[in-house]
C-alpha positions, 0 to 999 in steps of 0.5 A, a space after each residue: 633599862 628593861 624597856 630600852 632597846 640598844 641601837 649601835 651606830 657608827 659612821 664608816 667614813 668619818 675621817 675629819 668630820 668624825 670629831 663633830 658627828 652627832 647621834 641620830 637626832 629625835 624628830 620630836 626634839 627638832 620640831 620643838 626647837 623649830 617651833 620655839 621661835 614661833 608665835 604663842 598660837 603656833 606653839 599651842 597648835 604644835 603641843 596639841 598636835 604632839 599630844 595626839 597619839 596618832 602623831 606622837 606614836 609615829 614620831 616617837 622613834 623617828 630620828 633625823 640624820 644630819 649632814 656633819 659638813 656643808 658647802 656641798 654642791 652636786 648635780 649637772 653642768 653642761 649635762 655632765 655630773 659632778 660635785 664639790 665640797 669646800 669643807 675637805 672630807 676625803 671620805 664623802 663620795 657620790 655614785 653616778 650613774 647609779 649602778 642600775 642605770 645605763 652607763 650611756 647616760 647621766 642618771 639622775 639617781 644619785 647615791 650618797 656614800 657617807 656610810 652609816 651603820 646600825 646594829 642591834 641585839 634586839 629583833 628590830 626593823 629600821 625604815 628609811 624615809 625622806 626628811 619630809 618635814 625639812 625645808 632644805 635645798 636637798 629635800 625640796 629639790 630631790 626625791 629620796 627612795 625609802 627602804 627597810 631591813 632588820 638591823 639584827 639580821 643584816 649588816 649593811 650601810 645606809 646609802 640614801 638614793 635620791 632622784 635629782 629634780 633640779 640640776 644642782 643640789 646644795 647641802 649645808 652643814 646641819 641639813 636633814 639628809 633623811 629620817 630613820 624610824 625604828 619599828 618599836 614602842 620601846 625607848 631607843 638608847 644609842 651607843 656609838 662604835 668605831 667602824 673597824 677594818 673587821 666590820 668593813 670585811 663583814 659588811 663587804 660579805 653581806 653587801 656583795 652577796 647580791 652579786 653572787 646570788 641575785 634577787 634573794 628574798 630578805 628572809 633567806 639572807 637573814 637565815 644565812 646571816 644567822 646560820 653563819 653567826 654573823 650576828 654574834 661576830 659583828 656584835 662582839 667586834 662592835 662591843 670591843 670598839 664602843 666609843 662611849 659617845 
């Protein structure tokens, strides 16, 4: 247990889909599953690849975030943005035009608002990457912009931003949306929490700060976060709402 790092995770928008949500899936597990149906030679090559420290250390704490619903279509028709989802999910939404784009045209930058949160007592950085080993319609026809922040010193949702390289993008249940990596060699242990109204208020405080004081460096907002004891208040609320999942 001393070598583990506990990462708390929770979806803000999980109504309806919440019962079918899965924890972040280890990328190594996904690779092994994918190659389980391959030829013996391909399996041998994969095992050799995964034994290489340069590969295994990179993938060790990389996880895939998987779409819990499917039949989603987003993009442009007659130069107008729109989206549809056959599986009813009131909390899934998209942002277009992107806030940084001009309101006079349809930006191809799209935010997916299915807000996923991570928090930890340990000092640890989370990095978001494109799902570069996935072959879904989303990954092959869009570009995801990466990002990184310290999840022990800031509380905000993961909102992936994609540039659409095709007019229409389809997302199926089980598709890899993006990868996350935790910058540590220690083993990650996930604990799920229910996202509460109180946690939402804390999140609004942090995400809206940029509108009051723009272009602040991360170190400064981290200091404000700790100074005002947001880390302790958020941790207390999370621990009071653990699901056991």
